[in-house]
Every structure is written in structure tokens, then in C-alpha cells.
DRENLO-616627 format. One record per residue (C-alpha): residue in three letters; residue number from 1; x, y, z. Coordinates in steps of 0.25 Angstrom, whole numbers. Example, Ala and Ser with C-alpha at 12.3 -4.5 7.8 and 13.67 -1.06 7.14 Angstrom:
BEGIN
+------+-----+-------+-------+-------+
: type : seq :    xx :    yy :    zz :
+------+-----+-------+-------+-------+
:  ALA :   1 :    49 :   -18 :    31 :
:  SER :   2 :    55 :    -4 :    29 :
+------+-----+-------+-------+-------+
***
This chain:
BEGIN
+------+-----+-------+-------+-------+
: type : seq :    xx :    yy :    zz :
+------+-----+-------+-------+-------+
:  MET :   1 :     0 :     0 :     0 :
:  SER :   2 :     6 :    14 :    -3 :
:  ALA :   3 :     6 :    24 :     5 :
:  GLU :   4 :    -6 :    36 :     4 :
:  PHE :   5 :     1 :    48 :     7 :
:  SER :   6 :    13 :    54 :     0 :
:  THR :   7 :    15 :    66 :    12 :
:  LEU :   8 :    16 :    68 :    26 :
:  ALA :   9 :     3 :    77 :    25 :
:  ALA :  10 :    -4 :    64 :    19 :
:  PHE :  11 :     0 :    54 :    28 :
:  GLN :  12 :    -4 :    63 :    40 :
:  SER :  13 :   -17 :    65 :    32 :
:  LEU :  14 :   -18 :    48 :    31 :
:  LEU :  15 :   -14 :    49 :    47 :
:  ALA :  16 :   -28 :    57 :    50 :
:  GLN :  17 :   -37 :    47 :    41 :
:  ALA :  18 :   -32 :    34 :    47 :
:  PRO :  19 :   -43 :    25 :    52 :
:  GLY :  20 :   -46 :    24 :    67 :
:  VAL :  21 :   -48 :    10 :    74 :
:  ASP :  22 :   -61 :     4 :    71 :
:  GLN :  23 :   -70 :     5 :    84 :
:  GLN :  24 :   -81 :    -4 :    82 :
:  ALA :  25 :   -70 :   -15 :    81 :
:  MET :  26 :   -63 :   -11 :    94 :
:  GLY :  27 :   -75 :   -11 :   100 :
:  GLU :  28 :   -79 :   -25 :    96 :
:  ALA :  29 :   -65 :   -28 :   100 :
:  GLU :  30 :   -68 :   -23 :   113 :
:  ALA :  31 :   -81 :   -30 :   114 :
:  ARG :  32 :   -74 :   -42 :   111 :
:  ASN :  33 :   -63 :   -41 :   122 :
:  GLY :  34 :   -74 :   -40 :   134 :
:  GLN :  35 :   -81 :   -54 :   130 :
:  LEU :  36 :   -67 :   -60 :   128 :
:  THR :  37 :   -64 :   -72 :   139 :
:  LYS :  38 :   -55 :   -66 :   148 :
:  PRO :  39 :   -57 :   -55 :   159 :
:  PRO :  40 :   -59 :   -41 :   154 :
:  GLY :  41 :   -46 :   -37 :   154 :
:  ALA :  42 :   -39 :   -48 :   155 :
:  LEU :  43 :   -28 :   -47 :   144 :
:  GLY :  44 :   -26 :   -32 :   146 :
:  ARG :  45 :   -19 :   -23 :   133 :
:  LEU :  46 :   -21 :   -36 :   126 :
:  GLU :  47 :   -35 :   -32 :   123 :
:  ASP :  48 :   -34 :   -19 :   121 :
:  MET :  49 :   -25 :   -22 :   111 :
:  ALA :  50 :   -33 :   -30 :   103 :
:  ILE :  51 :   -45 :   -22 :   105 :
:  TRP :  52 :   -36 :   -11 :    98 :
:  TYR :  53 :   -31 :   -20 :    88 :
:  ALA :  54 :   -45 :   -24 :    85 :
:  GLY :  55 :   -49 :    -9 :    83 :
:  TRP :  56 :   -39 :    -7 :    73 :
:  ARG :  57 :   -41 :   -20 :    64 :
:  GLY :  58 :   -55 :   -16 :    64 :
:  ASN :  59 :   -59 :   -31 :    70 :
:  PRO :  60 :   -63 :   -36 :    84 :
:  ARG :  61 :   -57 :   -48 :    82 :
:  PRO :  62 :   -44 :   -46 :    76 :
:  SER :  63 :   -31 :   -53 :    73 :
:  ILE :  64 :   -17 :   -51 :    70 :
:  LYS :  65 :   -13 :   -59 :    57 :
:  ALA :  66 :    -3 :   -50 :    50 :
:  PRO :  67 :     5 :   -42 :    57 :
:  GLN :  68 :    16 :   -32 :    50 :
:  VAL :  69 :    29 :   -27 :    55 :
:  ILE :  70 :    36 :   -15 :    48 :
:  ILE :  71 :    50 :   -12 :    50 :
:  PHE :  72 :    55 :     2 :    43 :
:  ALA :  73 :    70 :     6 :    42 :
:  GLY :  74 :    76 :    19 :    41 :
:  ASN :  75 :    89 :    27 :    42 :
:  HIS :  76 :    90 :    38 :    52 :
:  GLY :  77 :    99 :    51 :    46 :
:  VAL :  78 :   100 :    54 :    61 :
:  THR :  79 :   109 :    44 :    63 :
:  ALA :  80 :   119 :    53 :    59 :
:  GLN :  81 :   118 :    60 :    73 :
:  GLY :  82 :   123 :    46 :    80 :
:  VAL :  83 :   110 :    42 :    86 :
:  SER :  84 :   110 :    26 :    85 :
:  ALA :  85 :   121 :    17 :    91 :
:  PHE :  86 :   119 :    10 :    76 :
:  PRO :  87 :   123 :    13 :    62 :
:  ALA :  88 :   111 :    18 :    52 :
:  GLU :  89 :   115 :     5 :    44 :
:  VAL :  90 :   109 :    -4 :    54 :
:  THR :  91 :    95 :     0 :    51 :
:  GLU :  92 :    97 :    -6 :    36 :
:  GLN :  93 :   105 :   -19 :    43 :
:  MET :  94 :    93 :   -21 :    51 :
:  VAL :  95 :    83 :   -19 :    41 :
:  LEU :  96 :    89 :   -31 :    34 :
:  ASN :  97 :    90 :   -40 :    46 :
:  PHE :  98 :    75 :   -37 :    46 :
:  GLN :  99 :    73 :   -41 :    32 :
:  HIS : 100 :    82 :   -52 :    34 :
:  GLY : 101 :    72 :   -58 :    48 :
:  GLY : 102 :    84 :   -55 :    58 :
:  ALA : 103 :    79 :   -44 :    67 :
:  ALA : 104 :    71 :   -45 :    79 :
:  ILE : 105 :    58 :   -41 :    71 :
:  ASN : 106 :    58 :   -50 :    62 :
:  GLN : 107 :    58 :   -60 :    73 :
:  LEU : 108 :    48 :   -52 :    81 :
:  SER : 109 :    39 :   -51 :    68 :
:  ARG : 110 :    39 :   -65 :    66 :
:  ALA : 111 :    34 :   -68 :    80 :
:  ALA : 112 :    23 :   -59 :    78 :
:  GLY : 113 :    20 :   -65 :    64 :
:  ALA : 114 :    21 :   -51 :    59 :
:  ASP : 115 :    26 :   -48 :    44 :
:  LEU : 116 :    39 :   -39 :    44 :
:  ASP : 117 :    42 :   -29 :    34 :
:  VAL : 118 :    54 :   -22 :    34 :
:  ILE : 119 :    55 :    -8 :    26 :
:  ALA : 120 :    69 :     0 :    25 :
:  LEU : 121 :    67 :    15 :    22 :
:  ASP : 122 :    78 :    22 :    14 :
:  LEU : 123 :    89 :    17 :    22 :
:  ASP : 124 :   100 :    22 :    14 :
:  THR : 125 :    93 :    36 :    16 :
:  PRO : 126 :    92 :    39 :    30 :
:  THR : 127 :    82 :    51 :    36 :
:  ALA : 128 :    88 :    64 :    37 :
:  ASP : 129 :    97 :    68 :    51 :
:  PHE : 130 :    84 :    74 :    59 :
:  THR : 131 :    93 :    83 :    67 :
:  GLN : 132 :    93 :    91 :    55 :
:  GLY : 133 :    79 :    90 :    50 :
:  PRO : 134 :    70 :    82 :    46 :
:  ALA : 135 :    73 :    68 :    45 :
:  MET : 136 :    65 :    64 :    32 :
:  SER : 137 :    58 :    74 :    21 :
:  GLU : 138 :    42 :    72 :    19 :
:  ALA : 139 :    45 :    63 :     7 :
:  GLU : 140 :    54 :    55 :    14 :
:  VAL : 141 :    45 :    51 :    28 :
:  VAL : 142 :    32 :    49 :    19 :
:  ALA : 143 :    40 :    37 :    11 :
:  ALA : 144 :    42 :    32 :    23 :
:  LEU : 145 :    30 :    33 :    28 :
:  GLN : 146 :    24 :    29 :    16 :
:  ALA : 147 :    33 :    15 :    17 :
:  GLY : 148 :    27 :    11 :    31 :
:  TRP : 149 :    14 :    14 :    25 :
:  SER : 150 :    16 :     6 :    14 :
:  ALA : 151 :    22 :    -6 :    24 :
:  VAL : 152 :    10 :   -10 :    31 :
:  LYS : 153 :     3 :   -21 :    25 :
:  GLU : 154 :   -14 :   -20 :    22 :
:  GLY : 155 :   -14 :   -33 :    28 :
:  THR : 156 :    -7 :   -31 :    43 :
:  ASP : 157 :   -15 :   -31 :    54 :
:  LEU : 158 :    -4 :   -27 :    64 :
:  LEU : 159 :     8 :   -17 :    61 :
:  VAL : 160 :    21 :   -16 :    68 :
:  VAL : 161 :    32 :    -5 :    63 :
:  GLY : 162 :    45 :    -4 :    66 :
:  GLU : 163 :    58 :     3 :    63 :
:  MET : 164 :    73 :     1 :    60 :
:  GLY : 165 :    82 :    14 :    59 :
:  ILE : 166 :    94 :    18 :    66 :
:  GLY : 167 :    92 :    31 :    73 :
:  ASN : 168 :    77 :    30 :    72 :
:  THR : 169 :    77 :    30 :    88 :
:  THR : 170 :    82 :    45 :    86 :
:  SER : 171 :    71 :    48 :    78 :
:  GLY : 172 :    59 :    41 :    86 :
:  ALA : 173 :    64 :    50 :    97 :
:  ALA : 174 :    65 :    63 :    90 :
:  ILE : 175 :    51 :    59 :    84 :
:  SER : 176 :    46 :    58 :    99 :
:  HIS : 177 :    54 :    70 :   104 :
:  ALA : 178 :    48 :    79 :    93 :
:  LEU : 179 :    32 :    72 :    95 :
:  PHE : 180 :    34 :    70 :   111 :
:  GLY : 181 :    43 :    82 :   115 :
:  GLY : 182 :    50 :    82 :   127 :
:  THR : 183 :    68 :    80 :   124 :
:  SER : 184 :    74 :    72 :   116 :
:  GLU : 185 :    80 :    65 :   127 :
:  ASP : 186 :    66 :    59 :   130 :
:  TRP : 187 :    67 :    51 :   118 :
:  VAL : 188 :    80 :    47 :   114 :
:  GLY : 189 :    83 :    33 :   119 :
:  ARG : 190 :    95 :    23 :   116 :
:  GLY : 191 :    89 :    18 :   102 :
:  THR : 192 :    99 :     7 :    97 :
:  GLY : 193 :   109 :     9 :   110 :
:  VAL : 194 :   116 :    24 :   110 :
:  ASP : 195 :   122 :    27 :   122 :
:  ASP : 196 :   121 :    40 :   132 :
:  ALA : 197 :   128 :    48 :   123 :
:  GLY : 198 :   120 :    44 :   110 :
:  LEU : 199 :   108 :    44 :   118 :
:  ALA : 200 :   109 :    59 :   122 :
:  ASN : 201 :   114 :    61 :   106 :
:  LYS : 202 :   100 :    55 :   102 :
:  ALA : 203 :    93 :    67 :   111 :
:  ARG : 204 :   101 :    76 :   104 :
:  VAL : 205 :    98 :    71 :    90 :
:  VAL : 206 :    82 :    70 :    94 :
:  ARG : 207 :    82 :    85 :   100 :
:  GLU : 208 :    90 :    91 :    87 :
:  GLY : 209 :    81 :    81 :    78 :
:  VAL : 210 :    68 :    86 :    85 :
:  ALA : 211 :    74 :   101 :    84 :
:  ALA : 212 :    78 :   103 :    70 :
:  ASN : 213 :    65 :    97 :    66 :
:  GLY : 214 :    56 :   107 :    74 :
:  THR : 215 :    49 :    96 :    83 :
:  PRO : 216 :    41 :    89 :    71 :
:  LYS : 217 :    28 :    83 :    75 :
:  GLY : 218 :    20 :    71 :    69 :
:  LEU : 219 :    24 :    67 :    55 :
:  GLU : 220 :    34 :    77 :    55 :
:  ALA : 221 :    41 :    71 :    65 :
:  LEU : 222 :    44 :    58 :    59 :
:  ARG : 223 :    47 :    66 :    46 :
:  CYS : 224 :    59 :    75 :    54 :
:  LEU : 225 :    63 :    65 :    63 :
:  GLY : 226 :    61 :    50 :    61 :
:  GLY : 227 :    64 :    41 :    50 :
:  ARG : 228 :    60 :    33 :    38 :
:  GLU : 229 :    56 :    21 :    46 :
:  LEU : 230 :    49 :    29 :    57 :
:  ALA : 231 :    40 :    35 :    45 :
:  GLY : 232 :    38 :    21 :    40 :
:  MET : 233 :    33 :    15 :    54 :
:  VAL : 234 :    24 :    28 :    53 :
:  GLY : 235 :    18 :    25 :    39 :
:  ALA : 236 :    16 :    11 :    43 :
:  ILE : 237 :     8 :    14 :    55 :
:  ALA : 238 :    -1 :    24 :    47 :
:  ARG : 239 :    -3 :    13 :    37 :
:  ALA : 240 :    -7 :     4 :    47 :
:  ARG : 241 :   -17 :    14 :    53 :
:  SER : 242 :   -23 :    16 :    39 :
:  LEU : 243 :   -25 :     1 :    39 :
:  ARG : 244 :   -30 :    -1 :    54 :
:  ILE : 245 :   -17 :   -10 :    57 :
:  PRO : 246 :   -15 :    -9 :    71 :
:  VAL : 247 :     2 :    -6 :    73 :
:  ILE : 248 :    12 :   -10 :    85 :
:  LEU : 249 :    20 :     1 :    86 :
:  ASP : 250 :    35 :    -3 :    90 :
:  GLY : 251 :    46 :     5 :    98 :
:  PHE : 252 :    50 :    19 :   100 :
:  ILE : 253 :    54 :    23 :    87 :
:  ALA : 254 :    40 :    16 :    80 :
:  SER : 255 :    32 :    23 :    91 :
:  ALA : 256 :    40 :    36 :    88 :
:  ALA : 257 :    36 :    36 :    74 :
:  ALA : 258 :    23 :    33 :    77 :
:  ALA : 259 :    20 :    44 :    87 :
:  THR : 260 :    22 :    53 :    73 :
:  LEU : 261 :    10 :    47 :    68 :
:  ALA : 262 :     3 :    50 :    82 :
:  ASP : 263 :     8 :    63 :    82 :
:  ALA : 264 :     3 :    66 :    67 :
:  GLN : 265 :   -11 :    60 :    69 :
:  ASP : 266 :   -19 :    57 :    84 :
:  GLY : 267 :   -23 :    43 :    85 :
:  ALA : 268 :   -12 :    38 :    72 :
:  LEU : 269 :    -8 :    27 :    81 :
:  ASP : 270 :   -20 :    21 :    87 :
:  HIS : 271 :   -19 :    10 :    79 :
:  VAL : 272 :    -5 :     8 :    84 :
:  ILE : 273 :    -1 :     0 :   100 :
:  SER : 274 :    13 :     1 :   105 :
:  GLY : 275 :    20 :   -14 :   106 :
:  HIS : 276 :    30 :   -10 :   115 :
:  VAL : 277 :    38 :     0 :   123 :
:  SER : 278 :    53 :    -1 :   119 :
:  ALA : 279 :    66 :     1 :   127 :
:  GLU : 280 :    68 :    14 :   119 :
:  ALA : 281 :    67 :    25 :   130 :
:  ALA : 282 :    56 :    34 :   125 :
:  HIS : 283 :    47 :    23 :   117 :
:  GLY : 284 :    38 :    25 :   129 :
:  ALA : 285 :    35 :    39 :   130 :
:  VAL : 286 :    33 :    39 :   115 :
:  LEU : 287 :    23 :    27 :   117 :
:  ALA : 288 :    17 :    36 :   130 :
:  ARG : 289 :    15 :    48 :   120 :
:  LEU : 290 :    10 :    40 :   110 :
:  GLY : 291 :    -1 :    32 :   122 :
:  LYS : 292 :     4 :    19 :   116 :
:  GLU : 293 :     6 :     7 :   128 :
:  PRO : 294 :    15 :    -3 :   123 :
:  ILE : 295 :    11 :   -17 :   121 :
:  LEU : 296 :    27 :   -21 :   126 :
:  SER : 297 :    37 :   -17 :   135 :
:  LEU : 298 :    50 :   -26 :   132 :
:  ASN : 299 :    62 :   -17 :   133 :
:  MET : 300 :    63 :   -18 :   117 :
:  ARG : 301 :    71 :    -6 :   109 :
:  LEU : 302 :    73 :   -14 :    96 :
:  GLY : 303 :    64 :    -6 :    86 :
:  GLU : 304 :    63 :   -15 :    74 :
:  GLY : 305 :    47 :   -17 :    78 :
:  SER : 306 :    50 :   -27 :    88 :
:  GLY : 307 :    43 :   -23 :   101 :
:  ALA : 308 :    30 :   -21 :    92 :
:  ALA : 309 :    33 :   -34 :    85 :
:  VAL : 310 :    32 :   -41 :    99 :
:  ALA : 311 :    18 :   -33 :   102 :
:  ILE : 312 :    12 :   -39 :    89 :
:  ASN : 313 :    11 :   -53 :    97 :
:  ILE : 314 :     4 :   -45 :   109 :
:  LEU : 315 :    -5 :   -39 :    99 :
:  LYS : 316 :    -7 :   -52 :    95 :
:  ALA : 317 :   -11 :   -58 :   108 :
:  ALA : 318 :   -20 :   -48 :   111 :
:  VAL : 319 :   -28 :   -49 :    97 :
:  VAL : 320 :   -29 :   -65 :    98 :
:  CYS : 321 :   -34 :   -63 :   111 :
:  HIS : 322 :   -45 :   -54 :   109 :
:  SER : 323 :   -48 :   -62 :    95 :
:  GLY : 324 :   -48 :   -75 :    98 :
:  MET : 325 :   -52 :   -77 :   113 :
:  ALA : 326 :   -67 :   -82 :   115 :
:  THR : 327 :   -78 :   -72 :   122 :
:  PHE : 328 :   -84 :   -76 :   134 :
:  ALA : 329 :   -96 :   -81 :   126 :
:  GLU : 330 :   -89 :   -87 :   116 :
:  ALA : 331 :   -80 :   -96 :   126 :
:  GLY : 332 :   -93 :   -99 :   134 :
:  VAL : 333 :   -86 :   -91 :   147 :
:  THR : 334 :   -95 :   -83 :   157 :
:  ASP : 335 :   -90 :   -69 :   156 :
:  GLY : 336 :   -90 :   -63 :   169 :
+------+-----+-------+-------+-------+
***
């Protein structure tokens, strides 16, 4: 499916026109949940997740049969500022590892029964150093959004998006700082493992980058401070909404990218649930700003969609209980 927009303004317009949850299906799912052979609320958050999923799929008794994981990769010009413990060429090397099936996300996708797609976005052309001005032109960010939009398969019934890009925790921190305020130190973390001096350098870079771009908001924050892989994730999340496909959000970078959608359009992430809170210092703060309670907290900090992929099986468990359990009437069990 080719993208239906060619400018940021047109993409913004699509966000405003995106469909909402199916209230009838959600109501019927809530009613079914109240009749299942268990005490009320006995499955805790699993019940809420199943009802949420049913509402977005428009089916009060849904199933998850075709999850899709998409990993976007991009390179960042801001790595010239020494913000990562790894060189930029690691991005391409890890893409090859994904393609050959050797990364954690390959194993986790397989365990979740999910199709995995890997999309490298102009790795030979890093974004601009955002301490000097915008990371991307409008044409560049739109191209990455289009790649994300087009990567979502129409038969998908659950989506996870992840990323690979040396330097992108700095990008995520800069976006968070621009959108949510505070100091740059509030949003930077050790990423791939920088030392104390490296952490201070990241804070400087984030502070200078946000200032150089005039504290951009919404989709402009994505363009000015993001990367192609962040924009790819945003495009895919938006496409999922247009198809009423629920999304499990991954870690800090994916959450920062998604935050630009929430800032651009109220309710743009209503079809999104947080898969986990990572060990990256500011992830929990971003999730709190987005009003997303994570499913898991496993001290993960890998990125590449890994935490969200683990959460696929939790959501599957929620949905299979909701749809597969007998009601009191069906089971011949006395209710209360």
C-alpha cells in the first residue's frame, strides 16, 4: 500500500481523520468479560488489555493470528559529536544480523509467532547533525514516514515497531526535551554504554540541538531532532491506526518517536499500549507523560523492538482467555 500523503501537512491531516475505537465492540467485550467463569477482575490487567484489543479490532471475541514486527534502521549525523560508545557502521552490521536471523528480535519474534520485516533507510546518507540545524528536510522525513506507512501489512492484527541506529538515544532524548521541557540532563541516559563524560556530552548535544532548532513541537520535533528510523516507526504507527491495528510500543526511542504523534494530534496513540519500561533512564518519564502503563519491567535496554516483542505473548494470553473461556451459562457454573 503506497502512502496517501506527500507533505507533513497532509500527514497531519490523516492523523486528524484517523478512526476511533469501536465503542459497540468494546461494550460487548466488557459484557462478555463480566460473564466469564472467574471472579470479577481476577485476571487483572489482562482483562483490560483484552477489552482494549477487542475495541480496536471491532470484534468482541477477537483472536491474534498475524502479528507483525517491523525494525527500521537509520544513521545519525549527530554521532559526529561523540554521543555513542559504538561507531555508526554498527547500524549496517546489525541490519545484516537481523536479515540473517541472528539477533534477539529474530528469536523473540519467532517465539511470538510474528512476521519480522527489516527496513534500512538510506544508511549511506546519515541525517544532518541536529546541533547545527534540522536533522531532516521535509522531503526526507516524509520519505521515511512513507516507508513506515507502506511497511504495515493489511492482514496484520497486531503491530510492533522497533529501531536500530547508532546515536538514536540522543535523538530520543532531544525529542523528549523539546516536547516535555525540563533540562537536557533529565532525558539523557547511557544508551549503548557511555561513561560519565559521555553522558555529560550527550546532555550538551541535546541542549544545543533543541536550542538550535527553536524547541520544535509535534512533527517538527521529529523532523528537526529525529532520524529516519524514528520517522519510519511514526509512519507505521499512524498506518496501523488507519487500519485499526493495535500497536505494542517498545522502548525509549520508540516512545519518544510516538510522543511526536501524541503532540501533533490528541488521541493519536489511543490504539497503542506500552510493552515494557526499559532501563534507559528517561523511558518511564516519557511513558508517564504519554499516560501509558507498561506491561513489563524486565530491565531491558536493547531496543530493536525486543521488549514489545516479549509483550506480544502477554497480550495473546489476555485475548485467548477473553475469547476462549466459557461463560457461566455455557459452563453450567452458578454465577455468584
